[in-house]
C-alpha angles and dihedrals in degrees: 000000000000090000090052090050091048091049090050092051092047091048092050091047093049091047091051090047091049093050089049092051089047091052092050090048090047093053092039089055093075123052136168099217108176144007118207121199117188090334096312109122123212122186115229116224124209090253091060093056111086091002116140091222106085128219108249128222134164123251088235088075107108100206137015118196124191121202118201134169147166108273099230109047091184096055117113089212103088129175137197110254122214128182144184137176102232109220089035108040123053096192138039115266130206137224102267101254126143146219117203147223109208134191110201117201117209134187125229090276092057095252118140110247098173147336143210119215128200119192131219120194143159119010129320116232110270097028108162103183100276137050096240098061101030125100117256124226123213120241127192122182132174129213136176122224114239127226118295092023115152102161144007133220128194127217134180108203135179092207095091091123132013092241099042118138122170152086128281130188124191127191139166098022115188133170120202114197120196115237133190119320113284095021124104117250120269108252119213112192107205099178119132106263102146143014140104129302092355094169092060120082090234095044121133116243121200114263095009130093135187118241138161140086087297106024092182088071085077107078142166118246132180124243117199099203134114083356132338109284141146121258137186116260139173120205105190114179099164133059090209095066137041139193134197144183112230129187107246094204130069119233114214112246131169126216114279092017114145114233124197116200114199126184142143120238141189115183146155111200129176141152142240134208113044129004141172135189131190128210122191129214100351114202119238112278146088120294139179118211105207129189119187138180117241140184123248091272092054095256109143118241096207096255108124144150125198137193121203116224129188118197110198126193118236115258095263090055098052121101092223089056091054091043091054091041090050090049091048090047091050091047090047091049090049091047092048090048090049092048089048090052092046092049090049090049091046090051090049091048091045089049091050091046090049090050090048091048090050090048089049092048091048090048090050093049090048091049092048091048090049097042101038109021096032094047091045093051091048090052092048090049092051095047090047090054090051092050090048091053092045091052091050093048095035130281117276135184090272091057092070090048090053092049090052090048090052089053092048092048091049090051093049090046091053090050092050091051090051091050092051092049091047091049095053096043108100091203088075095056095112133096093239093050091048094049092048092050093044095052095042095048097044096041089063090045095052095042089052088053090055096249129130115235132197123192120204104196130150115243094228097060105169128240089232114155115259120193116246093235092050095052093044096051092040090051091051091047092051091046089051091051091051092047089053090050092051095046104037114014098070086213131149098198131050123185120200118195120190125187128176114211130184096274104003142055113219123200122181123189120193131179133185093225133117098289121220140272114250095226090058091068092057101044111105113250096018128107095007088169090069090054091050092050091050092049094048091052090049089053091061096039093255133119138239127211128188125188141157115248118240091233094046132282134062135287122205120186128191122193113189129178118240090231136030111217099176109021113206121234113283115257127200114242125205 
């Protein structure tokens, strides 16, 4: 009993092992070996097949070609392979192999002198898995008999391709042979109307004979429409063998006769071994390339391999790209519009500022003309009246003083006119031009006052731009400081130091005089020149510093910006 149990267990184990090996062999029989994109070949590994992670290609690829095969090319167990690209194909497709209808032409000695072949492939519309119930499609082909033809013979053969596997049904065969001109063609009805054992697959119909490497592949089947009748069929389940139905009579034919072969067919024909299929310009999306094993009639066996494929659009073809691009374009348009508005507003503000600056400059020139030229002319007029009266009543000692005062006023008036012209001339709006004018003008002024003057100025004074308002107010402030030194310092030496910095112009003025008392600068009504200097520097955004020197005397320092961005409102100075 134990031996029987052991034998049962061994038998069960061997059966399970055999089934496992069969399943491995079944799945190993089909393989997707390569994918070719625009001529670039990529081998497909076993891990790629059936994997959920798809291979990715771009939709700009013109052609995609899949290569598939049966794994063991030496195996005698072959299967029909069918394929489809799910997401692109709705039905299963076959390797393009063929079965044939052939007209053989023979001479009077029975030798073949030519032939005409007509191919059948794929599946006919209305195929339902077997010949008997499927719909038949009509075929009509024409051939011309070659020279030396004496007769013709018809054959339907499954050996159209070395790898062909499938089923073929033939019904209603007729051959029409052209006769002499003006006569109707000779009609040869080759349908099965008689014979022996016609209801049996291996029955023998009249006028037809089985041939081929396996003649039993050619069988008789029964078609029920329009009435029950036998038809020719070939059931070929192996690419290594073939069968055919051949006409066993010879139909008389003359050279150059036109022959019309008519028949009805229902077939499902595929191939085994190796196959390839090419798809062009696949649209973006997800696809599954599937290869399945099938029986001779096209019915799937359940053995299948698949390869996932993702076709992605290039960036410029994706909707999210155009969405982002549209958003960026809208943002850019809004930004450009905003910048345009800002620039227009800035131009308007700049225009208003320029107009304001011109108004300020005009007001300053008018004020200078009124304060300096006007006052000087009034003084000259008054002194002239006094001189005129003195001359009428008789010159006195004061008359000479008044004449000298008229001369001095005219000289000062000339200098004021020169300063105004210099101030409004844009050609002088540089640091170098300002420094040259400042030193030349004030050196004559100080020498005429009897003071020694020393200028400390770098030789490489830059041509940096200096705003007209800055140089005018700075010049007046420096002139005020020198006037104070001449009038109040009781000095005999004045030193002027000028330095140009990156953003400022610095001018220091020192004298060796008596200095000043601090409380004098804060008493109302005293030292108004100091107040004027401080206000002028504030107008141009600069600063003014005043200090006693440790060795005696006074130091005044002015720091003025090279430009004035926001000029303050013009004030009238005394």
